[in-house]
C-alpha positions in Angstrom: 17.2 -147.4 -59.8 18.6 -148.8 -56.6 22.0 -147.1 -57.7 20.3 -143.9 -58.4 18.6 -143.8 -55.1 21.8 -144.5 -53.4 23.5 -141.7 -55.2 20.6 -139.4 -54.2 21.1 -140.5 -50.7 24.8 -139.9 -50.5 24.3 -136.4 -52.2 21.7 -135.6 -49.6 24.1 -136.5 -46.7 26.9 -134.6 -48.2 24.7 -131.4 -48.6 23.4 -131.8 -45.0 26.8 -132.2 -43.7 28.3 -129.1 -45.6 25.2 -127.3 -44.5 26.0 -128.0 -40.8 29.7 -127.1 -41.1 28.7 -123.8 -43.0 26.2 -123.0 -40.1 28.7 -123.8 -37.3 31.5 -121.9 -39.1 29.2 -119.0 -39.3 28.3 -119.1 -35.6 31.8 -119.4 -34.5 32.9 -116.5 -36.7 30.1 -114.2 -35.2 31.0 -115.1 -31.6 33.1 -112.4 -29.6 36.8 -113.3 -29.7 37.0 -112.3 -26.0 33.9 -113.2 -23.9 32.8 -110.3 -21.6 34.5 -110.3 -18.2 32.5 -110.9 -15.1 32.5 -109.4 -11.7 34.3 -111.1 -8.8 34.3 -111.1 -5.1 37.3 -111.0 -3.0 37.7 -112.3 0.5 40.6 -111.9 2.9 41.5 -115.2 4.7 43.4 -114.2 7.9 44.3 -117.9 8.8 45.7 -118.6 5.4 47.4 -115.2 4.7 45.8 -115.1 1.3 42.9 -113.7 -0.8 40.2 -115.8 -2.2 39.0 -114.8 -5.7 35.4 -115.9 -5.9 33.2 -116.2 -9.0 29.7 -115.2 -7.8 27.9 -116.5 -11.0 29.5 -120.0 -10.4 29.3 -119.6 -6.5 32.8 -120.9 -6.1 36.4 -119.9 -5.4 38.5 -120.1 -8.4 41.8 -119.2 -7.1 43.8 -117.5 -4.3 46.2 -114.8 -4.2 49.1 -114.9 -1.7 49.9 -112.1 0.6 53.6 -113.2 0.7 53.8 -112.5 4.5 55.4 -114.6 7.2 54.4 -113.4 10.6 51.7 -110.7 9.8 48.6 -110.7 7.8 45.7 -108.5 6.2 42.1 -108.3 7.6 40.4 -106.0 5.2 40.4 -105.1 1.4 39.2 -102.6 -1.1 39.0 -102.6 -4.9 39.5 -99.8 -7.4 36.2 -98.8 -9.3 37.7 -100.0 -12.6 38.2 -103.5 -11.2 42.0 -103.5 -11.9 43.6 -103.1 -8.4 42.9 -104.3 -4.8 44.3 -102.7 -1.7 45.2 -104.9 1.3 46.4 -103.2 4.6 48.7 -105.5 6.5 47.4 -105.1 10.1 49.9 -107.4 12.1 49.9 -110.6 13.9 47.1 -110.0 16.4 43.7 -108.4 17.1 42.9 -105.0 18.0 44.3 -103.9 21.3 46.3 -107.0 21.8 50.1 -107.3 21.9 51.8 -108.5 18.8 53.8 -107.5 15.6 52.6 -104.3 14.1 52.0 -104.1 10.3 53.5 -101.2 8.4 52.5 -101.6 4.8 49.7 -101.8 2.3 49.7 -104.3 -0.6 48.5 -103.3 -4.1 47.1 -106.3 -5.9 46.9 -106.7 -9.7 43.6 -108.6 -9.8 43.9 -109.9 -13.4 47.5 -111.1 -12.9 46.6 -112.5 -9.5 49.8 -111.0 -7.8 51.0 -108.2 -5.7 52.1 -105.3 -8.1 53.3 -102.8 -5.5 53.4 -101.9 -1.7 52.8 -98.6 0.2 55.2 -98.4 3.3 53.8 -96.3 6.0 57.4 -96.0 7.5 56.8 -97.7 10.9 54.4 -100.2 12.4 50.9 -98.4 12.5 48.6 -101.5 12.2 46.8 -100.2 9.1 43.5 -101.9 8.9 40.4 -100.7 6.9 40.9 -99.4 3.2 38.3 -97.3 1.5 38.5 -96.3 -2.1 36.5 -93.1 -2.3 35.1 -92.4 -5.7 34.3 -88.7 -4.9 37.9 -87.8 -4.1 39.7 -90.6 -6.1 41.7 -91.3 -3.0 42.4 -94.3 -0.8 41.9 -93.9 3.0 43.4 -96.3 5.4 42.8 -96.4 9.0 46.3 -96.4 10.9 45.4 -97.4 14.4 48.5 -96.9 16.3 48.6 -93.3 14.8 45.0 -92.4 15.8 44.5 -91.3 12.2 43.4 -92.0 8.7 46.2 -92.1 6.1 45.5 -90.8 2.6 47.1 -92.4 -0.4 46.8 -91.2 -3.9 46.2 -94.5 -6.0 47.7 -93.0 -9.1 51.2 -92.5 -7.6 50.8 -94.8 -4.5 52.3 -91.9 -2.4 51.1 -90.8 1.0 49.5 -87.5 0.5 48.1 -86.6 4.0 46.3 -87.8 7.1 43.2 -87.0 9.2 43.6 -87.2 13.0 40.5 -89.0 14.6 41.7 -87.8 18.1 40.8 -91.3 19.4 42.6 -94.6 20.0 41.9 -97.8 18.0 40.3 -96.2 15.0 39.6 -99.7 13.6 36.9 -99.3 10.8 35.9 -96.5 8.5 33.0 -95.5 6.4 32.5 -92.5 4.1 29.4 -90.7 2.9 28.5 -91.2 -0.6 29.3 -87.4 -1.5 32.8 -87.9 0.2 32.4 -85.1 2.5 32.1 -86.8 5.8 33.8 -90.0 7.4 33.1 -92.0 10.4 35.4 -94.3 12.4 34.6 -96.9 14.9 37.1 -96.5 17.8 37.0 -99.9 19.6 38.0 -99.5 23.2 37.3 -95.9 23.6 33.8 -96.9 22.5 33.3 -93.9 20.3 32.7 -92.7 16.7 34.9 -89.9 15.3 33.1 -87.7 12.5 35.6 -86.6 10.0 35.7 -83.6 7.6 37.4 -85.4 4.8 38.2 -82.3 2.7 39.3 -80.2 5.8 41.2 -83.3 7.1 40.1 -82.9 10.7 37.6 -84.4 13.4 34.6 -82.3 13.8 32.9 -84.5 16.6 33.4 -87.6 18.7 30.2 -89.5 19.7 30.2 -91.8 22.7 28.8 -95.1 22.2 29.7 -97.7 25.0 32.7 -99.0 26.6 33.6 -101.1 23.5 32.1 -100.7 19.9 33.0 -102.4 16.7 32.4 -102.0 13.0 30.5 -99.3 11.3 28.0 -98.9 8.3 26.2 -96.1 6.7 22.7 -95.8 5.3 22.3 -95.3 1.6 20.9 -91.7 1.9 23.8 -90.9 4.5 21.3 -89.9 7.3 22.2 -92.8 9.6 25.5 -94.4 10.8 25.4 -97.8 12.7 27.8 -99.4 15.1 27.4 -102.5 17.2 27.9 -102.1 21.0 30.2 -105.0 22.2 29.0 -104.8 25.8 25.3 -105.4 25.0 23.6 -107.0 22.1 22.4 -103.6 20.6 23.1 -101.4 17.5 23.7 -97.6 17.9 21.8 -95.7 15.2 23.5 -92.2 14.7 21.7 -89.3 13.3 24.3 -87.8 10.9 22.5 -84.2 11.0 23.1 -84.1 14.6 26.0 -86.4 15.4 24.1 -87.9 18.2 22.6 -91.3 18.8 19.0 -91.2 17.7 17.9 -94.9 18.7 19.1 -98.3 19.9 18.1 -101.5 18.1 18.0 -104.6 20.2 19.9 -107.5 18.6 19.4 -111.4 19.2 23.2 -111.4 19.9 26.2 -109.1 19.7 26.5 -107.4 16.3 29.6 -107.1 14.2 29.8 -106.0 10.6 26.7 -104.6 8.8 25.6 -103.3 5.4 22.5 -101.7 4.0 20.7 -103.3 1.1 20.7 -101.5 -2.3 17.1 -100.4 -1.9 17.8 -98.8 1.5 15.0 -100.6 3.3 17.1 -103.0 5.4 20.3 -103.2 7.4 21.9 -106.7 7.5 24.0 -107.2 10.9 26.6 -110.0 11.2 26.2 -111.9 14.5 27.1 -115.3 15.9 25.6 -118.0 13.6 23.1 -115.7 12.1 22.5 -112.2 10.3 20.0 -109.9 11.7 17.8 -108.0 9.2 16.7 -104.6 10.6 13.9 -102.7 9.2 15.3 -99.1 8.8 11.9 -97.6 8.8 10.9 -98.9 12.1 14.4 -99.7 13.5 13.7 -103.1 14.8 14.8 -106.5 13.9 12.4 -108.1 11.3 14.0 -111.5 11.0 17.3 -113.5 11.3 18.9 -115.8 8.8 21.2 -118.5 10.1 24.8 -118.7 8.7 27.6 -120.9 9.8 30.1 -119.7 12.5 30.9 -116.2 13.3 29.6 -113.9 10.7 32.3 -111.3 10.0 31.7 -108.9 7.2 28.7 -108.3 4.7 28.6 -106.9 1.3 25.7 -106.6 -1.1 25.8 -107.2 -4.9 25.4 -104.2 -7.2 22.1 -105.6 -8.6 20.7 -105.8 -5.1 19.6 -109.5 -5.4 22.2 -111.1 -3.0 24.4 -110.4 0.0 27.6 -112.1 0.7 28.7 -112.9 4.3 32.1 -114.0 5.3 31.9 -116.5 8.0 34.7 -117.8 10.4 34.1 -121.3 11.8 36.0 -123.8 14.1 35.3 -127.4 13.6 36.6 -130.6 15.0 39.4 -132.0 12.7 38.5 -135.6 12.1 42.0 -136.1 10.4 44.0 -135.5 13.7 45.8 -138.4 15.1 44.7 -140.5 18.0 45.8 -139.1 21.5 45.8 -135.5 20.3 42.9 -134.7 22.3 40.1 -132.4 20.9 41.7 -130.8 17.7 39.9 -127.9 15.9 40.6 -126.6 12.5 39.6 -123.1 11.2 37.6 -122.9 8.1 36.1 -120.0 6.1 33.0 -119.8 4.0 31.0 -117.0 2.3 27.3 -117.3 2.7 25.2 -116.1 -0.2 21.9 -114.7 1.0 19.0 -114.4 -1.6 17.4 -111.0 -0.6 14.1 -111.8 -2.1 13.7 -115.2 -0.2 15.6 -114.2 2.9 17.6 -117.4 3.0 21.1 -118.6 2.4 21.2 -119.9 -1.2 24.9 -121.1 -1.4 27.9 -121.6 0.8 31.2 -120.9 -0.9 34.3 -122.4 0.4 37.1 -119.8 1.1 40.0 -119.8 3.4 40.6 -120.0 7.1 39.5 -116.9 8.8 37.5 -115.5 5.9 37.0 -111.7 6.9 37.2 -108.6 4.7 35.2 -108.5 1.4 35.4 -106.4 -1.7 33.3 -106.4 -4.9 35.4 -106.2 -8.1 33.3 -104.9 -11.1 33.9 -106.3 -14.4 36.7 -104.1 -16.2 
């Protein structure tokens, strides 16, 4: 009897094991061979001359892509709609309006391979800065600051196919209306905004803002364009139907980059140590959200749930040797803002001088 019981037990164990193996084998066989690719965020690190590849789902940097530059570096970045390529204009060795080496090319990054696939040479030093991939025209537009123009590149051939004169110096940043018909540049030290006919490749208006203006953003309905006055803590709101300033929004401190939320209700404005949330119905600041260091650029996730803010900070270097005095090091982070709770949910370590951002959709 005891032998029979033991035999039955052994048979039961074997049956359970075989059942488990069969179930597991069935599960593995039914799983996809290639898990679906995820979207990524790219951040240009001026101080490190590289690009952070950030996994938003894991809230961490997973790798970097070197720009392979010695004395010059990029500031801004754009991604192709299919998520395959990124475009990084190499601005130079300095800031806008300052003496230094002038960049003359744009890098084309193979995002999957994590390497430079090609370059576009502008022929001479033009300080190319902001790149925009326009879905409406399927063209890439780049601000070429020293030419007072926008250079147009066909992304299929990587050939320069034209330019749009802005008629203003220091055309630093560009936004394009969602239908692709109008473009707007922030012209820094002239303190103006150029209104561009993108198809006609000409400037149709120049709007005075202040002695110095920086960065530019557009509302989701294309009815308003925003740029930050650098002489006062205020935001200019431009009525695009009239090409005139319709209002000024007082800010807690000087503004910089900005982006509208996906629902169109709010404009997020980068400032020193904070992001201002502007109510676009009332055109006033509704709240501020603390972030580390100097907030640079803002981008919102396609699902509208989060905003990503590049932050450039300088901190004391505790590893510096004695007798060196006060030594600072530059660090970069990306603050992830929960747009339902209006607070920073994560801080993601990036590279020194984190600046331009681009969202890369899953291919």
